[in-house]
C-alpha positions as a Markdown table, in Angstrom:
| # | Residue | x | y | z |
|---|---|---|---|---|
| 1 | Met | 48.8 | -90.0 | 7.0 |
| 2 | Ile | 44.7 | -90.2 | 6.3 |
| 3 | Arg | 43.8 | -88.5 | 3.2 |
| 4 | Tyr | 39.7 | -87.4 | 2.6 |
| 5 | Asn | 38.2 | -85.0 | 0.6 |
| 6 | Ala | 41.2 | -83.3 | -0.6 |
| 7 | Tyr | 41.8 | -83.1 | 3.9 |
| 8 | Ile | 45.7 | -84.0 | 4.8 |
| 9 | Ile | 45.3 | -85.3 | 8.4 |
| 10 | Ile | 49.2 | -85.9 | 9.8 |
| 11 | Asn | 50.3 | -85.9 | 13.2 |
| 12 | Tyr | 52.8 | -83.9 | 14.5 |
| 13 | Lys | 56.0 | -86.3 | 13.6 |
| 14 | Asn | 55.3 | -86.2 | 10.4 |
| 15 | Leu | 54.9 | -82.0 | 9.8 |
| 16 | Asn | 58.2 | -81.8 | 7.6 |
| 17 | Lys | 57.9 | -84.6 | 5.6 |
| 18 | Lys | 56.8 | -82.8 | 1.7 |
| 19 | Ile | 53.2 | -82.9 | 1.4 |
| 20 | Leu | 51.4 | -81.3 | -2.1 |
| 21 | Ile | 47.3 | -82.2 | -2.9 |
| 22 | Leu | 45.7 | -79.9 | -5.2 |
| 23 | Gly | 42.0 | -78.8 | -3.1 |
| 24 | Gln | 39.6 | -76.2 | -4.3 |
| 25 | Asp | 41.4 | -73.7 | -6.5 |
| 26 | Phe | 45.0 | -75.3 | -5.8 |
| 27 | Met | 44.8 | -74.6 | -2.6 |
| 28 | Glu | 46.8 | -77.1 | 0.2 |
| 29 | Trp | 44.5 | -77.8 | 3.3 |
| 30 | Ile | 45.7 | -79.3 | 6.5 |
| 31 | Ile | 45.0 | -80.8 | 9.5 |
| 32 | Ser | 47.3 | -81.5 | 12.5 |
| 33 | Lys | 45.6 | -84.4 | 14.8 |
| 34 | Asp | 48.4 | -83.0 | 17.8 |
| 35 | Ile | 49.0 | -80.1 | 19.6 |
| 36 | Ile | 51.1 | -77.9 | 18.0 |
| 37 | Asp | 53.6 | -75.5 | 20.4 |
| 38 | Tyr | 53.3 | -72.2 | 19.1 |
| 39 | Glu | 56.8 | -71.3 | 18.2 |
| 40 | Thr | 57.2 | -74.4 | 16.4 |
| 41 | Ala | 54.4 | -73.5 | 14.4 |
| 42 | Leu | 55.3 | -69.9 | 13.6 |
| 43 | Lys | 58.5 | -71.3 | 11.9 |
| 44 | Lys | 56.5 | -73.6 | 9.7 |
| 45 | Met | 53.7 | -71.3 | 9.1 |
| 46 | Glu | 57.1 | -68.9 | 7.9 |
| 47 | Lys | 58.7 | -71.0 | 5.5 |
| 48 | Ile | 55.4 | -72.4 | 4.1 |
| 49 | Val | 55.5 | -68.3 | 3.2 |
| 50 | Asp | 58.4 | -68.8 | 1.9 |
| 51 | Glu | 57.6 | -71.1 | -0.2 |
| 52 | Ile | 54.7 | -69.8 | -1.3 |
| 53 | Ile | 56.5 | -66.6 | -2.7 |
| 54 | Gln | 59.0 | -68.8 | -4.5 |
| 55 | Glu | 55.9 | -70.6 | -5.9 |
| 56 | Lys | 56.9 | -73.8 | -5.1 |
| 57 | Lys | 53.9 | -74.3 | -2.8 |
| 58 | Asn | 50.3 | -73.8 | -3.0 |
| 59 | Glu | 48.6 | -71.5 | -0.9 |
| 60 | Thr | 48.3 | -73.4 | 2.4 |
| 61 | Ile | 45.3 | -73.4 | 4.9 |
| 62 | Trp | 46.4 | -75.4 | 8.4 |
| 63 | Leu | 43.9 | -76.2 | 11.1 |
| 64 | Leu | 45.5 | -77.0 | 14.4 |
| 65 | Glu | 45.3 | -76.8 | 17.8 |
| 66 | His | 48.1 | -74.7 | 20.5 |
| 67 | Asn | 49.4 | -75.6 | 23.9 |
| 68 | Glu | 48.1 | -72.9 | 26.1 |
| 69 | Ile | 49.6 | -69.6 | 25.9 |
| 70 | Tyr | 49.4 | -66.0 | 25.3 |
| 71 | Thr | 50.2 | -64.3 | 21.9 |
| 72 | Ala | 51.2 | -60.5 | 21.8 |
| 73 | Gly | 50.5 | -58.7 | 18.4 |
| 74 | Thr | 51.9 | -55.9 | 17.4 |
| 75 | Ser | 49.1 | -53.4 | 19.1 |
| 76 | Thr | 49.3 | -54.9 | 22.2 |
| 77 | Lys | 50.0 | -52.7 | 25.7 |
| 78 | Asp | 52.7 | -53.6 | 27.9 |
| 79 | Ile | 49.9 | -52.6 | 31.1 |
| 80 | His | 47.9 | -55.7 | 29.3 |
| 81 | Met | 50.1 | -59.0 | 30.6 |
| 82 | Lys | 50.4 | -57.5 | 33.4 |
| 83 | Ser | 48.0 | -59.6 | 34.9 |
| 84 | Val | 48.8 | -62.2 | 33.2 |
| 85 | Lys | 50.8 | -65.5 | 35.2 |
| 86 | Asp | 49.3 | -68.5 | 34.2 |
| 87 | Ala | 50.8 | -69.7 | 30.8 |
| 88 | Pro | 53.8 | -68.2 | 28.6 |
| 89 | Ile | 53.4 | -65.0 | 27.0 |
| 90 | Phe | 54.9 | -64.7 | 23.6 |
| 91 | Lys | 55.1 | -61.6 | 21.3 |
| 92 | Thr | 54.6 | -62.2 | 17.8 |
| 93 | Asn | 54.7 | -60.3 | 14.8 |
| 94 | Arg | 50.9 | -60.8 | 13.9 |
| 95 | Gly | 48.7 | -57.6 | 13.7 |
| 96 | Gly | 46.3 | -57.4 | 16.3 |
| 97 | Gln | 46.4 | -57.4 | 20.2 |
| 98 | Leu | 46.5 | -60.2 | 23.4 |
| 99 | Thr | 45.1 | -63.3 | 23.6 |
| 100 | Phe | 45.1 | -66.8 | 24.8 |
| 101 | His | 45.4 | -70.3 | 22.5 |
| 102 | Gly | 45.0 | -73.5 | 23.6 |
| 103 | Pro | 43.7 | -76.6 | 23.6 |
| 104 | Gly | 40.3 | -76.7 | 22.3 |
| 105 | Gln | 40.2 | -74.1 | 20.1 |
| 106 | Arg | 40.3 | -74.2 | 16.7 |
| 107 | Ile | 43.1 | -72.3 | 15.6 |
| 108 | Ile | 43.1 | -71.8 | 11.3 |
| 109 | Tyr | 46.5 | -70.8 | 9.8 |
| 110 | Leu | 45.9 | -69.2 | 6.5 |
| 111 | Met | 49.0 | -68.6 | 3.9 |
| 112 | Ile | 47.4 | -66.8 | 0.9 |
| 113 | Asn | 47.9 | -64.3 | -1.7 |
| 114 | Leu | 46.2 | -61.0 | -0.9 |
| 115 | Lys | 46.0 | -61.0 | -5.3 |
| 116 | Arg | 43.0 | -62.7 | -4.2 |
| 117 | Phe | 42.1 | -60.1 | -2.8 |
| 118 | Ser | 43.0 | -56.7 | -4.8 |
| 119 | Tyr | 45.6 | -56.9 | -2.5 |
| 120 | Asp | 43.5 | -55.1 | 0.2 |
| 121 | Ile | 44.1 | -56.0 | 3.4 |
| 122 | Arg | 40.1 | -54.9 | 4.5 |
| 123 | Lys | 38.7 | -56.2 | 1.6 |
| 124 | Tyr | 40.2 | -59.7 | 3.6 |
| 125 | Val | 39.7 | -59.6 | 7.0 |
| 126 | Tyr | 36.0 | -59.4 | 6.3 |
| 127 | Phe | 36.4 | -62.2 | 4.8 |
| 128 | Leu | 37.7 | -63.9 | 7.6 |
| 129 | Glu | 35.0 | -62.6 | 9.1 |
| 130 | Gln | 32.3 | -63.8 | 6.9 |
| 131 | Leu | 33.5 | -67.0 | 6.5 |
| 132 | Ile | 33.3 | -67.9 | 10.3 |
| 133 | Ile | 29.9 | -66.0 | 10.7 |
| 134 | Asn | 28.7 | -68.4 | 7.7 |
| 135 | Thr | 30.7 | -71.4 | 9.4 |
| 136 | Leu | 28.7 | -70.5 | 13.1 |
| 137 | Lys | 25.3 | -70.1 | 11.4 |
| 138 | Glu | 25.8 | -73.8 | 10.2 |
| 139 | Phe | 25.2 | -74.9 | 13.5 |
| 140 | Asn | 22.6 | -72.4 | 14.0 |
| 141 | Ile | 24.9 | -70.0 | 15.7 |
| 142 | Pro | 23.7 | -66.1 | 15.2 |
| 143 | Thr | 27.1 | -64.0 | 15.0 |
| 144 | His | 28.0 | -60.9 | 14.3 |
| 145 | Arg | 30.6 | -57.9 | 13.5 |
| 146 | Trp | 31.3 | -55.4 | 15.6 |
| 147 | Asp | 32.4 | -51.9 | 14.4 |
| 148 | Lys | 35.1 | -51.7 | 17.6 |
| 149 | Ala | 37.2 | -54.1 | 16.9 |
| 150 | Ile | 37.8 | -56.4 | 14.2 |
| 151 | Gly | 36.6 | -60.9 | 15.4 |
| 152 | Val | 33.5 | -62.0 | 15.3 |
| 153 | Trp | 30.9 | -61.5 | 18.4 |
| 154 | Thr | 27.7 | -63.6 | 19.2 |
| 155 | Tyr | 25.3 | -62.7 | 22.0 |
| 156 | Lys | 25.2 | -64.7 | 25.3 |
| 157 | Thr | 22.3 | -64.6 | 28.1 |
| 158 | Ser | 23.5 | -64.0 | 30.8 |
| 159 | Tyr | 21.1 | -65.3 | 34.8 |
| 160 | Ser | 21.4 | -64.5 | 38.1 |
| 161 | Asn | 19.0 | -66.0 | 40.5 |
| 162 | Gly | 17.9 | -68.2 | 37.9 |
| 163 | Ser | 15.9 | -64.9 | 36.3 |
| 164 | Lys | 16.9 | -64.0 | 32.9 |
| 165 | Gln | 19.4 | -60.6 | 33.0 |
| 166 | Lys | 20.9 | -59.2 | 29.9 |
| 167 | Asn | 22.1 | -60.5 | 26.9 |
| 168 | Arg | 25.9 | -59.8 | 26.6 |
| 169 | Arg | 28.4 | -59.3 | 24.0 |
| 170 | Cys | 31.1 | -61.7 | 24.1 |
| 171 | Lys | 33.3 | -62.6 | 21.4 |
| 172 | Ile | 33.9 | -66.2 | 20.0 |
| 173 | Ala | 36.7 | -66.0 | 17.2 |
| 174 | Ser | 39.3 | -63.5 | 17.0 |
| 175 | Ile | 41.7 | -62.6 | 13.7 |
| 176 | Gly | 45.0 | -61.7 | 13.7 |
| 177 | Ile | 47.4 | -61.5 | 10.5 |
| 178 | Arg | 50.5 | -60.5 | 8.8 |
| 179 | Val | 51.7 | -59.8 | 5.2 |
| 180 | Arg | 54.7 | -60.3 | 3.8 |
| 181 | Lys | 56.0 | -59.7 | 0.0 |
| 182 | Lys | 51.7 | -59.8 | -0.5 |
| 183 | Ile | 50.9 | -63.0 | 1.2 |
| 184 | Ala | 48.8 | -63.2 | 4.5 |
| 185 | Leu | 50.0 | -65.1 | 7.3 |
| 186 | His | 48.6 | -66.2 | 10.8 |
| 187 | Gly | 44.3 | -66.1 | 10.4 |
| 188 | Ile | 41.8 | -66.8 | 12.9 |
| 189 | Ser | 41.5 | -69.1 | 16.2 |
| 190 | Val | 37.8 | -69.7 | 17.0 |
| 191 | Asn | 36.5 | -70.5 | 20.3 |
| 192 | Ile | 35.4 | -74.7 | 20.1 |
| 193 | Tyr | 35.4 | -75.5 | 23.7 |
| 194 | Pro | 38.5 | -74.1 | 25.2 |
| 195 | Asn | 39.0 | -73.4 | 29.2 |
| 196 | Leu | 37.6 | -69.6 | 29.0 |
| 197 | Asn | 38.9 | -68.8 | 32.1 |
| 198 | Tyr | 42.1 | -67.8 | 30.7 |
| 199 | Phe | 40.4 | -65.3 | 28.7 |
| 200 | Asp | 39.8 | -63.8 | 32.5 |
| 201 | Asn | 43.4 | -62.3 | 32.3 |
| 202 | Ile | 43.4 | -60.2 | 29.7 |
| 203 | Ile | 41.5 | -57.6 | 28.0 |
| 204 | Pro | 39.7 | -59.2 | 24.2 |
| 205 | Cys | 40.4 | -56.3 | 21.5 |
| 206 | Gly | 41.4 | -53.9 | 24.5 |
| 207 | Leu | 38.0 | -53.2 | 25.4 |
| 208 | Glu | 37.4 | -53.4 | 29.1 |
| 209 | Asn | 34.1 | -55.5 | 30.2 |
| 210 | Ser | 34.5 | -57.5 | 27.0 |
| 211 | Lys | 34.1 | -61.6 | 27.6 |
| 212 | Ala | 35.2 | -64.3 | 25.6 |
| 213 | Thr | 33.0 | -67.3 | 24.7 |
| 214 | Ser | 33.0 | -70.9 | 23.0 |
| 215 | Ile | 30.4 | -72.8 | 21.0 |
| 216 | Asn | 30.4 | -75.5 | 23.8 |
| 217 | Asp | 29.8 | -72.6 | 26.7 |
| 218 | Leu | 26.8 | -71.3 | 24.1 |
| 219 | Gly | 25.0 | -75.0 | 25.2 |
| 220 | Leu | 26.6 | -76.8 | 21.7 |
| 221 | Asp | 28.4 | -80.2 | 21.3 |
| 222 | Val | 30.5 | -79.3 | 18.1 |
| 223 | Thr | 33.4 | -81.4 | 17.2 |
| 224 | Phe | 36.6 | -80.2 | 15.5 |
| 225 | Ser | 35.2 | -83.0 | 12.9 |
| 226 | Asp | 32.4 | -81.3 | 11.9 |
| 227 | Phe | 33.8 | -77.6 | 12.5 |
| 228 | Asp | 36.5 | -78.6 | 10.2 |
| 229 | Lys | 34.1 | -79.5 | 7.2 |
| 230 | Ala | 31.9 | -76.7 | 7.6 |
| 231 | Leu | 34.8 | -74.1 | 8.0 |
| 232 | Arg | 35.6 | -76.0 | 4.3 |
| 233 | Tyr | 32.4 | -75.8 | 2.6 |
| 234 | Asn | 31.5 | -72.2 | 3.4 |
| 235 | Phe | 35.3 | -70.9 | 1.9 |
| 236 | Glu | 34.7 | -72.7 | -0.7 |
| 237 | Lys | 31.6 | -71.4 | -1.5 |
| 238 | Leu | 33.0 | -67.4 | -0.3 |
| 239 | Leu | 35.4 | -67.6 | -2.5 |
| 240 | Lys | 33.8 | -68.3 | -5.3 |
| 241 | Asn | 32.1 | -64.8 | -4.8 |
| 242 | Ile | 35.2 | -62.7 | -4.4 |
């Protein structure tokens, strides 16, 4: 286990070890270096929430990657799952619709007491969107909200026969949360360099003709380490202003 800047980097084998470091505003930050199975992560997340509710653990932010899997949130329609054949589908308890997780995508699970946000879920979701907008701005990636769907979007220029065609709105980060006894869980997935072909099998946010993009797809080379540092910096800065 390596510690730096109040981060905790752990391997999968050490996942169940009790680790507690008081970081910014008494939050625990965990980075898993190994890819974590979705169902394993879900059970671990629920356990952490139990401990937060019992006041045995600090609020926690967990950064990780998953194996290739589609997760179907509580708003997913059966018709949206029929074309998925290249990876398992897991019906999960977060809000939102069908999305893809896989290597190259930064998963950000936040187990946060909504008291910080006056128990206002919309305010919390707005915070999460702004967090990613601010973080991606560090890499000169302009992003925005879209009133049709929760998440973070950017424009990508398309070309045909070498000629510029148009700017197309593409999704670069998805958000899905659940609240249990005033503690929010689940969180954000940000496309750093995943295989975007998996997204062709689904309809992001249930919106026809919407496409996914990634930092790599936009022509930038950003490491997880660089992204994580920018994320933490902007999280702590933004949290002070809520």
